[in-house]
C-alpha positions as CSV (number, residue, x, y, z in Angstrom):
1,P,-53.6,-38.6,-39.2
2,R,-53.7,-37.2,-42.7
3,R,-57.4,-37.7,-43.1
4,Q,-58.3,-35.3,-40.4
5,K,-56.7,-32.5,-42.4
6,L,-58.2,-33.2,-45.8
7,C,-59.8,-30.1,-47.2
8,I,-63.5,-31.0,-47.7
9,K,-65.2,-27.7,-47.0
10,K,-66.4,-27.3,-50.6
11,L,-68.2,-30.6,-50.3
12,T,-70.4,-29.4,-47.6
13,Q,-71.9,-26.4,-49.2
14,G,-74.5,-25.7,-52.0
15,I,-74.7,-29.0,-53.8
16,N,-78.0,-29.2,-55.5
17,G,-77.3,-31.4,-58.5
18,K,-74.7,-33.6,-60.1
19,E,-73.0,-30.6,-61.8
20,D,-72.6,-28.9,-58.4
21,L,-71.2,-32.1,-57.0
22,R,-68.7,-32.3,-59.9
23,K,-67.6,-28.7,-59.3
24,A,-67.4,-29.3,-55.5
25,F,-65.1,-32.3,-55.9
26,I,-62.9,-30.4,-58.4
27,K,-62.6,-27.5,-56.1
28,C,-61.9,-29.8,-53.1
29,A,-59.2,-31.7,-55.0
30,A,-57.6,-28.6,-56.4
31,A,-57.5,-26.8,-53.0
32,E,-56.1,-29.9,-51.3
33,T,-53.3,-30.3,-53.9
34,F,-52.4,-26.6,-53.7
35,L,-52.2,-26.6,-49.9
36,S,-50.3,-30.0,-49.9
37,W,-47.8,-28.7,-52.5
38,N,-47.1,-25.5,-50.5
39,Y,-46.6,-27.5,-47.3
40,Y,-44.4,-30.0,-49.1
41,K,-42.2,-27.2,-50.5
42,K,-41.8,-25.7,-47.1
43,T,-40.7,-29.0,-45.5
44,N,-38.4,-30.1,-48.4
45,S,-35.7,-28.6,-50.6
46,N,-36.2,-25.2,-52.3
47,N,-35.6,-26.4,-55.9
48,L,-39.0,-28.2,-56.2
49,N,-40.5,-25.5,-58.3
50,E,-37.6,-25.9,-60.7
51,K,-38.2,-29.6,-61.0
52,L,-41.9,-28.9,-61.6
53,R,-41.0,-26.4,-64.4
54,E,-38.8,-29.1,-65.9
55,G,-41.9,-31.4,-66.0
56,T,-41.2,-33.7,-63.0
57,I,-43.4,-34.1,-60.0
58,P,-41.2,-35.4,-57.1
59,S,-42.1,-39.1,-56.6
60,E,-42.9,-38.6,-52.9
61,F,-45.3,-35.8,-53.7
62,F,-46.8,-37.7,-56.6
63,E,-47.7,-40.5,-54.2
64,I,-49.3,-37.9,-51.9
65,N,-51.3,-36.6,-54.8
66,V,-52.5,-40.1,-55.8
67,S,-53.4,-40.8,-52.2
68,T,-55.4,-37.6,-52.1
69,H,-57.2,-38.6,-55.2
70,L,-58.0,-42.0,-53.7
71,E,-59.3,-40.4,-50.6
72,I,-61.6,-38.2,-52.7
73,I,-62.9,-41.3,-54.4
74,E,-63.5,-42.8,-50.9
75,I,-65.4,-39.7,-49.9
76,F,-67.5,-39.9,-53.1
77,Y,-68.3,-43.6,-52.4
78,L,-68.9,-42.7,-48.7
79,E,-66.4,-45.3,-47.5
80,Q,-66.9,-46.3,-43.8
81,I,-64.0,-44.2,-42.6
82,Y,-65.5,-41.0,-43.9
83,Q,-68.9,-41.9,-42.6
84,K,-67.3,-41.8,-39.2
85,R,-65.6,-38.4,-39.8
86,L,-68.5,-36.8,-41.5
87,G,-71.1,-38.5,-39.4
88,K,-73.5,-41.2,-40.4
89,G,-76.4,-39.4,-42.1
90,S,-74.2,-36.3,-42.7
91,A,-75.5,-33.6,-45.1
92,L,-72.9,-34.7,-47.7
93,E,-74.0,-38.4,-47.4
94,K,-77.7,-37.4,-47.8
95,Q,-76.8,-35.1,-50.8
96,I,-74.9,-37.8,-52.6
97,Y,-77.5,-40.5,-52.0
98,S,-80.3,-38.1,-53.0
99,L,-78.5,-37.3,-56.3
100,F,-78.0,-40.9,-57.2
101,K,-80.8,-42.9,-55.6
102,N,-84.5,-42.7,-55.4
103,S,-86.3,-43.3,-52.0
104,D,-86.6,-47.0,-52.9
105,G,-82.8,-47.3,-53.3
106,K,-82.7,-47.5,-57.1
107,Y,-80.6,-45.2,-59.2
108,A,-82.2,-42.0,-60.2
109,G,-81.5,-40.4,-63.6
110,N,-79.1,-41.9,-66.0
111,L,-75.8,-42.2,-64.0
112,T,-74.8,-44.6,-61.3
113,H,-71.9,-43.8,-58.9
114,D,-69.5,-45.8,-61.0
115,Q,-70.6,-44.1,-64.2
116,W,-70.4,-40.6,-62.6
117,W,-66.9,-41.3,-61.3
118,E,-65.8,-42.8,-64.6
119,S,-66.9,-39.6,-66.4
120,Y,-65.6,-37.1,-63.9
121,G,-62.7,-38.8,-62.1
122,P,-60.3,-37.7,-64.9
123,Q,-61.4,-34.1,-64.6
124,I,-60.8,-34.2,-60.9
125,W,-57.3,-35.5,-61.4
126,E,-56.6,-32.9,-64.0
127,A,-57.8,-30.2,-61.6
128,M,-55.3,-31.5,-59.1
129,L,-52.5,-31.2,-61.7
130,C,-53.7,-27.7,-62.6
131,A,-53.6,-26.6,-59.0
132,L,-50.1,-28.0,-58.7
133,T,-48.9,-26.1,-61.7
134,N,-50.7,-22.9,-60.7
135,G,-48.5,-20.0,-61.8
136,S,-46.5,-22.0,-64.3
137,K,-46.2,-21.1,-68.0
138,Q,-48.7,-22.9,-70.3
139,T,-45.9,-24.9,-71.9
140,E,-44.8,-26.1,-68.5
141,K,-48.4,-27.0,-67.5
142,K,-48.9,-28.9,-70.7
143,I,-45.8,-31.1,-70.0
144,I,-47.1,-32.0,-66.6
145,L,-50.7,-32.6,-67.8
146,D,-49.4,-34.9,-70.6
147,K,-46.8,-36.7,-68.6
148,Y,-49.1,-37.3,-65.6
149,S,-52.5,-37.6,-67.3
150,Y,-55.2,-39.8,-65.9
151,D,-54.5,-42.3,-68.7
152,Q,-50.8,-42.4,-67.7
153,L,-51.9,-42.8,-64.1
154,K,-53.3,-46.2,-65.0
155,K,-50.0,-47.4,-66.4
156,T,-46.7,-48.4,-64.8
157,T,-44.3,-45.6,-65.8
158,N,-41.1,-44.2,-64.3
159,G,-41.3,-46.7,-61.4
160,T,-44.8,-45.6,-60.3
161,I,-47.5,-48.1,-59.5
162,P,-50.7,-48.0,-61.6
163,L,-53.6,-46.4,-59.8
164,E,-55.6,-49.6,-59.5
165,E,-52.7,-51.4,-57.8
166,F,-52.1,-48.4,-55.5
167,A,-55.8,-48.2,-54.7
168,S,-55.8,-51.9,-53.7
169,K,-53.4,-51.1,-50.8
170,P,-55.3,-50.7,-47.5
171,Q,-55.7,-47.0,-46.8
172,F,-53.5,-47.0,-43.7
173,L,-50.5,-48.4,-45.7
174,R,-50.7,-45.5,-48.2
175,W,-49.5,-43.0,-45.7
């Protein structure tokens, strides 16, 4: 299954604060996108880089990217399926909970999980697009970043489903 191959190494090292957590999620998302895109190009037609340069992410890969983003959200919220993979009481789980909750279970600091994700989820998505367009000219990157921005992800455009609707699908139906 796809989840067994998700690149999460960056999430298991050196997270000492919320900024480290943000950087780790950005690196994880970017690495996963970069690796997925290279694999996708190898298993599909050769003109994919040309389509990307023209400002179009192939719809099949776009869905893969959205699914990856949703899986990263599930890791952040420590969804049950990831607790099984990472292990109940894993280092990542302990780090995330220690950053957001006091020992009595109340939120520490000024950000809840939801507020943190609302602030940094768009940056994580943008990192995925930057990894996808790695090596492209700035003008080509800008087209992709504008066309597939986080705000656009929330809308129905070009036959794509909005993120919230896609997220409401059970995980096993996304793949």
